[in-house]
VOTOR-544800 format. One record per atom (N, C-alpha, C): residue number from 1; residue in three letters; atom name; x, y, z. Coordinates in nm, 3 decimals, padded with zeros to 5 digits. Atoms other than C-alpha are relative to their C-alpha. Example, Ala and Ser with C-alpha at 12.3 -4.5 7.8 and 13.67 -1.06 7.14 Angstrom:
BEGIN
(1,"ALA","N",(00.089,-00.119,00.000))
(1,"ALA","CA",(01.230,-00.450,00.780))
(1,"ALA","C",(00.090,00.120,00.000))
(2,"SER","N",(-00.082,-00.119,-00.006))
(2,"SER","CA",(01.367,-00.106,00.714))
(2,"SER","C",(-00.077,00.109,00.073))
***
This chain:
BEGIN
(1,"MET","N",(-00.113,-00.044,00.100))
(1,"MET","CA",(-01.932,00.056,00.710))
(1,"MET","C",(00.010,00.148,00.026))
(2,"LYS","N",(-00.028,-00.132,-00.013))
(2,"LYS","CA",(-01.779,00.390,00.760))
(2,"LYS","C",(00.042,00.068,-00.137))
(3,"LEU","N",(-00.023,-00.060,00.119))
(3,"LEU","CA",(-01.802,00.615,00.460))
(3,"LEU","C",(00.056,00.142,00.031))
(4,"PRO","N",(-00.046,-00.140,-00.013))
(4,"PRO","CA",(-01.609,00.935,00.418))
(4,"PRO","C",(-00.106,00.111,-00.009))
(5,"ARG","N",(00.099,-00.096,00.006))
(5,"ARG","CA",(-01.798,01.258,00.476))
(5,"ARG","C",(00.057,00.117,-00.077))
(6,"VAL","N",(-00.037,-00.117,00.079))
(6,"VAL","CA",(-01.806,01.549,00.251))
(6,"VAL","C",(-00.111,00.099,00.030))
(7,"ASN","N",(00.115,-00.097,-00.014))
(7,"ASN","CA",(-01.991,01.884,00.267))
(7,"ASN","C",(-00.084,00.013,-00.130))
(8,"CYS","N",(00.090,-00.022,00.123))
(8,"CYS","CA",(-02.291,01.914,00.058))
(8,"CYS","C",(00.013,00.138,-00.060))
(9,"ALA","N",(-00.006,-00.134,00.059))
(9,"ALA","CA",(-02.262,02.201,-00.181))
(9,"ALA","C",(-00.116,00.095,00.012))
(10,"VAL","N",(00.127,-00.096,-00.011))
(10,"VAL","CA",(-02.619,02.329,-00.126))
(10,"VAL","C",(-00.026,00.025,00.143))
(11,"CYS","N",(00.043,-00.032,-00.130))
(11,"CYS","CA",(-02.690,02.282,00.240))
(11,"CYS","C",(00.119,00.007,00.096))
(12,"HIS","N",(-00.129,-00.013,-00.078))
(12,"HIS","CA",(-02.316,02.264,00.374))
(12,"HIS","C",(00.003,-00.084,00.109))
(13,"ARG","N",(-00.009,00.109,-00.113))
(13,"ARG","CA",(-02.381,01.964,00.602))
(13,"ARG","C",(00.092,-00.101,-00.035))
(14,"ALA","N",(-00.084,00.115,00.034))
(14,"ALA","CA",(-02.136,01.679,00.632))
(14,"ALA","C",(-00.088,-00.133,-00.030))
(15,"ILE","N",(00.083,00.100,00.044))
(15,"ILE","CA",(-02.291,01.394,00.441))
(15,"ILE","C",(00.095,-00.116,-00.043))
(16,"ALA","N",(-00.075,00.099,00.039))
(16,"ALA","CA",(-02.163,01.046,00.369))
(16,"ALA","C",(00.006,-00.001,-00.145))
(17,"ALA","N",(-00.025,00.013,00.150))
(17,"ALA","CA",(-02.023,00.991,00.015))
(17,"ALA","C",(00.039,-00.147,-00.017))
(18,"GLY","N",(-00.040,00.135,00.051))
(18,"GLY","CA",(-02.020,00.647,-00.138))
(18,"GLY","C",(00.089,-00.005,-00.114))
(19,"PRO","N",(-00.081,00.020,00.109))
(19,"PRO","CA",(-01.774,00.526,-00.389))
(19,"PRO","C",(-00.082,-00.016,-00.139))
(20,"VAL","N",(00.061,00.034,00.141))
(20,"VAL","CA",(-01.860,00.516,-00.765))
(20,"VAL","C",(00.084,-00.092,-00.074))
(21,"ALA","N",(-00.065,00.106,00.073))
(21,"ALA","CA",(-01.774,00.219,-00.965))
(21,"ALA","C",(00.081,00.052,-00.105))
(22,"GLY","N",(-00.087,-00.045,00.102))
(22,"GLY","CA",(-01.471,00.273,-01.182))
(22,"GLY","C",(00.062,00.127,00.008))
(23,"ARG","N",(-00.065,-00.136,-00.015))
(23,"ARG","CA",(-01.376,00.604,-01.050))
(23,"ARG","C",(00.047,00.004,00.166))
(24,"LEU","N",(-00.059,00.001,-00.140))
(24,"LEU","CA",(-01.137,00.590,-00.738))
(24,"LEU","C",(-00.004,00.125,00.065))
(25,"ARG","N",(-00.007,-00.137,-00.058))
(25,"ARG","CA",(-01.138,00.953,-00.676))
(25,"ARG","C",(-00.132,00.064,00.007))
(26,"ARG","N",(00.126,-00.066,-00.009))
(26,"ARG","CA",(-01.498,01.030,-00.709))
(26,"ARG","C",(-00.106,-00.085,00.083))
(27,"GLY","N",(00.097,00.062,-00.086))
(27,"GLY","CA",(-01.796,00.959,-00.487))
(27,"GLY","C",(-00.147,00.072,-00.026))
(28,"ARG","N",(00.131,-00.056,00.022))
(28,"ARG","CA",(-02.170,01.018,-00.487))
(28,"ARG","C",(-00.052,00.031,00.153))
(29,"VAL","N",(00.062,-00.053,-00.130))
(29,"VAL","CA",(-02.335,01.224,-00.179))
(29,"VAL","C",(-00.121,-00.075,00.014))
(30,"TRP","N",(00.120,00.067,-00.026))
(30,"TRP","CA",(-02.592,01.014,-00.021))
(30,"TRP","C",(-00.121,00.089,00.009))
(31,"ARG","N",(00.138,-00.083,-00.006))
(31,"ARG","CA",(-02.964,01.125,-00.044))
(31,"ARG","C",(-00.017,00.054,00.138))
(32,"HIS","N",(00.041,-00.054,-00.123))
(32,"HIS","CA",(-03.055,01.347,00.243))
(32,"HIS","C",(-00.097,00.123,-00.022))
(33,"ASP","N",(00.104,-00.122,-00.009))
(33,"ASP","CA",(-03.322,01.606,00.348))
(33,"ASP","C",(00.074,00.128,00.024))
(34,"ALA","N",(-00.053,-00.132,-00.023))
(34,"ALA","CA",(-03.240,01.976,00.338))
(34,"ALA","C",(-00.047,00.041,00.145))
(35,"PRO","N",(00.038,-00.038,-00.138))
(35,"PRO","CA",(-03.234,02.124,00.683))
(35,"PRO","C",(-00.126,00.083,00.001))
(36,"GLY","N",(00.126,-00.086,-00.014))
(36,"GLY","CA",(-03.579,02.270,00.780))
(36,"GLY","C",(-00.099,-00.049,-00.109))
(37,"ALA","N",(00.099,00.039,00.097))
(37,"ALA","CA",(-03.742,02.079,00.484))
(37,"ALA","C",(-00.113,-00.072,00.053))
(38,"ARG","N",(00.109,00.065,-00.034))
(38,"ARG","CA",(-04.086,01.965,00.536))
(38,"ARG","C",(-00.064,-00.091,-00.112))
(39,"ARG","N",(00.055,00.084,00.098))
(39,"ARG","CA",(-04.297,01.708,00.349))
(39,"ARG","C",(-00.083,00.086,-00.091))
(40,"ASP","N",(00.080,-00.070,00.093))
(40,"ASP","CA",(-04.487,01.825,00.044))
(40,"ASP","C",(-00.148,-00.022,00.046))
(41,"PRO","N",(00.137,00.023,-00.046))
(41,"PRO","CA",(-04.866,01.863,00.076))
(41,"PRO","C",(-00.049,-00.143,-00.025))
(42,"ASP","N",(00.051,00.136,00.030))
(42,"ASP","CA",(-04.910,01.512,-00.075))
(42,"ASP","C",(00.066,-00.093,00.092))
(43,"GLY","N",(-00.056,00.085,-00.106))
(43,"GLY","CA",(-04.688,01.371,00.206))
(43,"GLY","C",(00.136,-00.051,-00.033))
(44,"SER","N",(-00.137,00.054,00.040))
(44,"SER","CA",(-04.371,01.288,00.008))
(44,"SER","C",(00.110,00.094,00.053))
(45,"LEU","N",(-00.116,-00.072,-00.061))
(45,"LEU","CA",(-04.027,01.386,00.149))
(45,"LEU","C",(00.060,00.080,-00.112))
(46,"VAL","N",(-00.068,-00.082,00.102))
(46,"VAL","CA",(-03.823,01.653,-00.029))
(46,"VAL","C",(00.153,-00.015,00.034))
(47,"SER","N",(-00.135,00.009,-00.010))
(47,"SER","CA",(-03.464,01.578,-00.074))
(47,"SER","C",(00.073,00.121,-00.025))
(48,"CYS","N",(-00.084,-00.121,00.021))
(48,"CYS","CA",(-03.179,01.842,-00.072))
(48,"CYS","C",(00.032,-00.010,-00.148))
(49,"PRO","N",(-00.042,-00.001,00.144))
(49,"PRO","CA",(-03.100,01.942,-00.434))
(49,"PRO","C",(00.153,-00.037,-00.017))
(50,"GLY","N",(-00.135,00.057,00.014))
(50,"GLY","CA",(-02.733,01.842,-00.352))
(50,"GLY","C",(00.011,-00.143,00.017))
(51,"SER","N",(-00.005,00.138,-00.009))
(51,"SER","CA",(-02.830,01.481,-00.301))
(51,"SER","C",(00.050,-00.070,-00.127))
(52,"LEU","N",(-00.048,00.077,00.113))
(52,"LEU","CA",(-02.664,01.232,-00.526))
(52,"LEU","C",(00.106,00.069,-00.099))
(53,"ALA","N",(-00.088,-00.072,00.081))
(53,"ALA","CA",(-02.418,01.487,-00.661))
(53,"ALA","C",(00.140,-00.075,00.003))
(54,"LEU","N",(-00.125,00.044,00.010))
(54,"LEU","CA",(-02.075,01.369,-00.777))
(54,"LEU","C",(00.108,00.094,00.065))
(55,"VAL","N",(-00.100,-00.074,-00.060))
(55,"VAL","CA",(-01.790,01.482,-00.556))
(55,"VAL","C",(00.135,-00.066,00.000))
(56,"ASP","N",(-00.128,00.062,-00.026))
(56,"ASP","CA",(-01.417,01.431,-00.490))
(56,"ASP","C",(00.011,-00.057,00.141))
(57,"LEU","N",(-00.014,00.064,-00.138))
(57,"LEU","CA",(-01.352,01.189,-00.217))
(57,"LEU","C",(00.121,00.056,00.074))
(58,"PRO","N",(-00.124,-00.053,-00.075))
(58,"PRO","CA",(-01.124,01.319,00.072))
(58,"PRO","C",(00.105,-00.092,00.008))
(59,"MET","N",(-00.105,00.111,-00.015))
(59,"MET","CA",(-00.939,00.981,00.089))
(59,"MET","C",(-00.014,-00.087,-00.127))
(60,"PRO","N",(00.006,00.087,00.122))
(60,"PRO","CA",(-00.923,00.859,-00.280))
(60,"PRO","C",(00.057,-00.125,-00.001))
(61,"GLY","N",(-00.064,00.142,00.020))
(61,"GLY","CA",(-00.865,00.487,-00.343))
(61,"GLY","C",(00.002,-00.071,00.132))
(62,"GLU","N",(-00.010,00.083,-00.125))
(62,"GLU","CA",(-00.894,00.387,00.023))
(62,"GLU","C",(-00.126,-00.089,00.006))
(63,"GLN","N",(00.108,00.086,-00.024))
(63,"GLN","CA",(-01.102,00.093,00.120))
(63,"GLN","C",(-00.099,00.044,00.111))
(64,"PRO","N",(00.102,-00.035,-00.113))
(64,"PRO","CA",(-01.426,00.165,00.320))
(64,"PRO","C",(00.024,-00.086,00.132))
(65,"LEU","N",(-00.032,00.072,-00.129))
(65,"LEU","CA",(-01.385,00.069,00.695))
(65,"LEU","C",(-00.137,-00.077,00.044))
(66,"PHE","N",(00.112,00.061,-00.045))
(66,"PHE","CA",(-01.614,-00.187,00.842))
(66,"PHE","C",(00.007,-00.015,00.153))
(67,"ASP","N",(00.003,00.017,-00.148))
(67,"ASP","CA",(-01.727,-00.198,01.215))
(67,"ASP","C",(-00.038,-00.134,00.025))
(68,"LEU","N",(00.031,00.131,-00.039))
(68,"LEU","CA",(-01.710,-00.556,01.301))
(68,"LEU","C",(00.022,-00.026,00.150))
(69,"PRO","N",(-00.030,00.031,-00.139))
(69,"PRO","CA",(-01.763,-00.678,01.652))
(69,"PRO","C",(00.105,-00.091,00.026))
(70,"LYS","N",(-00.114,00.083,-00.041))
(70,"LYS","CA",(-01.463,-00.820,01.822))
(70,"LYS","C",(-00.050,-00.132,00.072))
(71,"PRO","N",(00.052,00.116,-00.069))
(71,"PRO","CA",(-01.516,-01.192,01.918))
(71,"PRO","C",(00.037,00.000,00.151))
(72,"ARG","N",(-00.023,00.016,-00.152))
(72,"ARG","CA",(-01.539,-01.265,02.294))
(72,"ARG","C",(00.095,-00.119,00.011))
(73,"PRO","N",(-00.110,00.111,-00.021))
(73,"PRO","CA",(-01.260,-01.480,02.428))
(73,"PRO","C",(-00.070,-00.137,00.018))
(74,"GLU","N",(00.061,00.147,-00.018))
(74,"GLU","CA",(-01.514,-01.763,02.518))
(74,"GLU","C",(-00.048,-00.052,-00.110))
(75,"GLU","N",(00.051,00.043,00.126))
(75,"GLU","CA",(-01.636,-01.769,02.167))
(75,"GLU","C",(00.111,-00.052,-00.085))
(76,"ALA","N",(-00.114,00.033,00.097))
(76,"ALA","CA",(-01.292,-01.808,02.008))
(76,"ALA","C",(00.032,-00.147,00.032))
(77,"GLU","N",(-00.039,00.148,00.011))
(77,"GLU","CA",(-01.197,-02.165,01.912))
(77,"GLU","C",(00.154,-00.008,-00.016))
(78,"GLU","N",(-00.138,00.011,00.003))
(78,"GLU","CA",(-00.841,-02.282,01.949))
(78,"GLU","C",(00.038,-00.041,-00.154))
(79,"ASP","N",(-00.029,00.040,00.124))
(79,"ASP","CA",(-00.839,-02.458,01.608))
(79,"ASP","C",(-00.144,00.000,-00.074))
(80,"PRO","N",(00.140,-00.005,00.069))
(80,"PRO","CA",(-01.123,-02.368,01.369))
(80,"PRO","C",(-00.023,-00.127,-00.086))
(81,"VAL","N",(00.020,00.136,00.081))
(81,"VAL","CA",(-01.287,-02.666,01.210))
(81,"VAL","C",(-00.087,00.041,-00.119))
(82,"LEU","N",(00.069,-00.031,00.125))
(82,"LEU","CA",(-01.402,-02.628,00.854))
(82,"LEU","C",(-00.112,-00.114,-00.028))
(83,"PHE","N",(00.081,00.103,00.031))
(83,"PHE","CA",(-01.553,-02.976,00.811))
(83,"PHE","C",(-00.010,-00.097,00.116))
(84,"VAL","N",(00.015,00.093,-00.112))
(84,"VAL","CA",(-01.693,-03.228,01.064))
(84,"VAL","C",(-00.020,-00.132,-00.068))
(85,"ILE","N",(00.011,00.136,00.063))
(85,"ILE","CA",(-01.641,-03.601,00.964))
(85,"ILE","C",(-00.068,-00.091,00.097))
***
């Protein structure tokens, strides 16, 4: 699925933003690591402070696009069969 990209307000990188239920114009920035961030001494990853922030989507109300593979000609059937008797 292709999600719209928005610039993170903290690290200014282009990050995918997923839609928020019930809000067609708003989205949530996906969790991402800050550039140059390293793990904490205990080994846990450090996310950018701008992760999961609510933002305005660049294409409000549009359906996300899905990358579906195109069927090969030899796999296509002439008449699709739903049930076999």
